[in-house]
C-alpha positions as semicolon CSV with decimal commas, in nm:
position;residue;x (nm);y (nm);z (nm)
1;M;0,129;-2,364;3,294
2;N;-0,123;-2,181;3,461
3;K;-0,467;-2,270;3,348
4;K;-0,585;-1,914;3,332
5;I;-0,259;-1,759;3,106
6;I;-0,355;-2,052;2,878
7;P;-0,666;-1,850;2,712
8;W;-0,464;-1,568;2,654
9;I;-0,135;-1,724;2,509
10;L;-0,379;-1,834;2,185
11;A;-0,596;-1,524;2,131
12;I;-0,255;-1,317;2,126
13;F;-0,145;-1,589;1,873
14;V;-0,518;-1,622;1,729
15;L;-0,530;-1,129;1,709
16;V;-0,128;-1,139;1,574
17;S;-0,213;-1,415;1,278
18;I;-0,506;-1,240;1,145
19;N;-0,338;-0,930;1,138
20;I;-0,097;-1,115;0,917
21;I;-0,316;-1,324;0,674
22;L;-0,565;-1,013;0,622
23;P;-0,404;-0,695;0,384
24;H;-0,478;-0,431;0,445
25;T;-0,540;-0,177;0,180
26;D;-0,867;0,081;0,108
27;K;-0,939;0,057;-0,288
28;I;-1,153;0,304;-0,228
29;A;-0,957;0,594;-0,072
30;T;-0,688;0,526;-0,356
31;T;-0,888;0,539;-0,619
32;K;-1,013;0,896;-0,455
33;T;-0,649;1,012;-0,351
34;L;-0,532;0,946;-0,709
35;E;-0,837;1,119;-0,919
36;Q;-0,821;1,399;-0,645
37;N;-0,459;1,449;-0,734
38;N;-0,562;1,462;-1,140
39;Y;-0,368;1,080;-1,202
40;K;-0,598;0,830;-1,416
41;V;-0,672;0,483;-1,263
42;I;-0,543;0,244;-1,442
43;L;-0,567;-0,027;-1,128
44;V;-0,568;-0,056;-0,834
45;G;-0,533;-0,334;-0,578
46;G;-0,307;-0,582;-0,366
47;Y;-0,081;-0,486;-0,055
48;D;0,346;-0,407;-0,094
49;F;0,484;-0,455;0,209
50;W;0,783;-0,276;0,181
51;A;0,625;0,102;0,109
52;G;0,563;0,391;0,330
53;N;0,720;0,312;0,674
54;K;0,613;0,161;1,031
55;S;0,313;0,408;1,094
56;D;0,141;0,314;0,811
57;W;-0,121;0,074;0,815
58;Y;-0,344;0,087;0,470
59;K;-0,038;0,056;0,180
60;T;-0,264;-0,008;-0,177
61;K;-0,049;-0,038;-0,433
62;F;-0,246;0,122;-0,817
63;Q;-0,090;0,202;-1,155
64;A;-0,204;0,509;-1,341
65;L;-0,143;0,777;-1,640
66;A;0,014;1,066;-1,438
67;P;-0,099;1,434;-1,452
68;N;0,226;1,475;-1,731
69;G;0,121;1,128;-1,931
70;D;0,320;0,896;-1,783
71;T;0,199;0,573;-1,702
72;V;0,342;0,534;-1,354
73;I;0,392;0,219;-1,047
74;G;0,308;0,269;-0,674
75;T;0,144;0,301;-0,397
76;V;-0,076;0,473;-0,141
77;T;0,004;0,501;0,219
78;K;-0,251;0,598;0,526
79;G;-0,193;0,541;0,874
80;L;-0,477;0,368;1,108
81;F;-0,590;0,671;1,261
82;S;-0,515;0,915;0,942
83;N;-0,705;1,080;0,784
84;E;-0,392;1,127;0,507
85;N;-0,294;0,924;0,260
86;V;0,019;0,963;0,111
87;I;0,144;0,847;-0,315
88;R;0,442;0,694;-0,301
89;V;0,530;0,690;-0,709
90;K;0,852;0,429;-0,731
91;N;0,929;0,516;-1,106
């Protein structure tokens, strides 16, 4: 193999590994989004791999009291370059 290609392959491998290992969560934006929509935050944190769609970069789990008083569990998702947060309630 060409000696110039090996560092590039190694660099790509390292970047992909870091991307997979590090969770993409945003606790501050999740808390702010929930409070702006009249949810009372109980717990925020954790990455939810299966929530959202392929364009969502941040997927932060939460547990909160909904405006109607029900306890809900869900995920707040956001794209990498987007300012829009989406509340996705599971129950």
